[in-house]
Phi, psi and omega in degrees: 000124181265107180259129178256130175267097180276094184290332179295313179271355183053062177207149169268138185215152171226153177255128178242179178298329182264003176128199185275136170240129186218154171238116178279146182218166174222138184247121180220123172046056178063020176239133179256107178272116178269103193266335184204139176249114182254105182261349182053240183262359183280126181243013181283101184294328177294319177296317179300313181298316179295321179297314179297318179299319180291323176295320178293328176294321176297316179297320179294320178298324179274002179059047179252145169276151185243134177238102178281133178240348179267143185303319179299319181287324177296317177299321179298315179295324179292322180285327185248085185297339182292345178269359181299330181293344179278349179284149178292157180303137178092349180263120179239137178243000000 
């Protein structure tokens, strides 16, 4: 999966057969705020999950803490407890 970090629009994005899938973000003090999940017409939940996992791998590689603010991303963190360590101290989902 080829993920593009579009720094101008501040989003991670992939192109699929049904269009663009993106996660908008904001970067503050070594924290990556994931603010919006844009799935457009794509309804493939496995693709969404894999995309989020790859974005979290990028954040881990850059040694960033992650703060999900969009409901889709919060649900992902609740389902996948192994990513809880990427949350900043004091944040529980």
